[in-house]
C-alpha positions as CSV (number, residue, x, y, z in Angstrom):
1,M,-29.0,9.6,5.8
2,S,-27.7,12.8,4.3
3,W,-26.2,13.3,0.9
4,N,-25.1,16.3,-1.2
5,V,-24.5,16.5,-4.9
6,K,-22.5,19.3,-6.4
7,W,-20.3,20.1,-9.4
8,F,-16.7,19.4,-8.8
9,V,-15.7,20.7,-12.2
10,P,-18.6,22.6,-13.7
11,K,-20.4,20.6,-16.4
12,C,-17.6,18.0,-16.4
13,A,-17.5,16.2,-13.0
14,Y,-19.7,16.1,-10.0
15,I,-19.3,14.6,-6.5
16,I,-21.9,12.9,-4.4
17,Q,-21.1,13.0,-0.7
18,M,-23.1,10.5,1.4
19,N,-23.1,9.7,5.1
20,G,-25.3,7.7,7.4
21,K,-27.4,4.6,6.6
22,L,-28.4,4.4,3.0
23,T,-32.1,3.5,2.5
24,Q,-33.9,2.5,-0.7
25,T,-35.8,5.8,-0.6
26,D,-32.5,7.8,-0.2
27,F,-31.0,5.8,-3.1
28,I,-33.9,6.6,-5.4
29,A,-33.9,10.3,-4.6
30,G,-30.1,10.5,-5.0
31,C,-30.2,8.7,-8.4
32,E,-32.7,11.2,-9.7
33,A,-30.7,14.2,-8.5
34,V,-27.5,12.7,-10.1
35,R,-29.3,12.1,-13.3
36,Q,-30.0,15.8,-13.6
37,F,-26.3,16.6,-13.3
38,V,-25.5,14.1,-16.0
39,L,-28.1,15.5,-18.3
40,E,-27.0,19.1,-17.7
41,G,-23.3,18.4,-18.2
42,I,-21.0,18.3,-21.2
43,G,-20.2,14.6,-21.8
44,P,-18.5,12.7,-20.7
45,V,-19.7,13.7,-17.2
46,H,-17.7,12.0,-14.5
47,C,-19.1,10.9,-11.2
48,I,-17.2,10.8,-7.9
49,I,-19.1,9.0,-5.1
50,D,-17.8,9.6,-1.6
51,A,-19.3,6.8,0.4
52,R,-16.7,6.5,3.1
53,D,-19.2,7.3,5.9
54,T,-22.1,5.3,4.5
55,T,-23.6,2.1,5.8
56,M,-25.9,-0.2,3.9
57,P,-29.0,-1.8,5.4
58,H,-30.5,-4.8,3.6
59,I,-30.8,-3.6,0.0
60,T,-30.6,-6.3,-2.7
61,V,-28.6,-5.9,-5.9
62,S,-31.8,-6.2,-7.8
63,E,-33.4,-3.3,-5.9
64,V,-30.3,-1.1,-6.5
65,S,-30.1,-2.1,-10.1
66,N,-33.7,-1.3,-10.8
67,T,-33.4,2.2,-9.4
68,A,-30.0,3.2,-10.7
69,Q,-31.0,4.0,-14.3
70,V,-28.6,7.0,-14.2
71,F,-25.8,4.5,-14.9
72,N,-27.4,3.9,-18.3
73,E,-27.2,7.6,-19.4
74,P,-24.9,7.9,-22.4
75,N,-23.5,11.2,-21.1
76,L,-22.1,9.5,-18.0
77,G,-18.3,9.0,-18.1
78,S,-16.2,7.3,-15.5
79,V,-17.5,6.5,-12.0
80,L,-15.0,6.8,-9.1
81,L,-16.1,5.3,-5.9
82,I,-14.5,6.3,-2.6
83,S,-15.0,3.6,0.0
84,N,-13.2,0.8,1.7
85,K,-16.4,-1.2,2.4
86,P,-16.5,-4.3,0.2
87,I,-20.3,-4.4,-0.1
88,I,-20.4,-0.8,-1.4
89,R,-17.5,-1.5,-3.8
90,M,-19.3,-4.6,-5.0
91,L,-22.6,-2.8,-5.7
92,G,-20.8,0.0,-7.5
93,S,-18.9,-2.5,-9.6
94,I,-22.1,-4.4,-10.5
95,L,-24.0,-1.3,-11.4
96,C,-21.2,-0.1,-13.7
97,Q,-20.7,-3.4,-15.3
98,R,-24.4,-3.7,-16.1
99,A,-24.3,-0.3,-17.8
100,N,-20.9,-0.9,-19.4
101,K,-19.4,2.1,-17.5
102,R,-15.9,2.3,-16.2
103,C,-15.8,2.0,-12.4
104,R,-12.6,2.9,-10.5
105,F,-12.1,2.7,-6.7
106,A,-10.2,5.1,-4.4
107,N,-9.6,5.5,-0.7
108,S,-9.7,9.4,-0.6
109,I,-10.8,12.3,-2.7
110,D,-7.2,13.1,-3.6
111,E,-6.7,9.6,-4.9
112,A,-10.0,9.8,-6.9
113,L,-8.8,13.1,-8.4
114,T,-5.5,11.5,-9.5
115,I,-7.4,8.7,-11.2
116,L,-9.9,11.2,-12.8
117,H,-7.0,13.3,-14.2
118,Y,-5.5,10.1,-15.6
119,D,-8.8,9.1,-17.1
120,D,-9.6,12.5,-18.6
121,P,-6.5,14.7,-19.0
122,K,-8.6,17.6,-20.4
123,L,-9.6,18.3,-16.8
124,L,-6.0,19.3,-16.0
125,R,-6.4,22.2,-18.4
126,I,-9.7,23.2,-16.8
127,T,-8.5,23.3,-13.2
128,D,-5.6,25.1,-11.7
129,P,-4.8,24.3,-8.9
130,P,-6.1,20.7,-8.9
131,I,-9.9,20.5,-8.4
132,G,-11.4,19.9,-5.0
133,H,-8.1,19.5,-3.1
134,T,-9.0,18.8,0.5
135,H,-7.3,17.7,3.6
């Protein structure tokens, strides 16, 4: 599996782009990298997870929950999950609910950005034109 984490809006929102088969090892490494972004940002730091090209092997909810401590960071704002796979949406929802974080779902980056701008209107003032617009 490959993944990339980068700032979408510096210190305010980051994106995780994942593709391939997600393993427990990948998930642990990704969570630690993401945690650093949350700690370095100016809260609330929003997370966009692009998991459209990700497949899940057998990973239990318990295994995911035990390694996803980044969701408990007080600096973490909204989590926007881009995927049409029910299992990935379910896991994202469970992780966010356990950490009392808002989880929103989208089918594209553009849709996620629309939701993010609605959730945090200050980002509209930071970005001109809209952040991360892709085709």
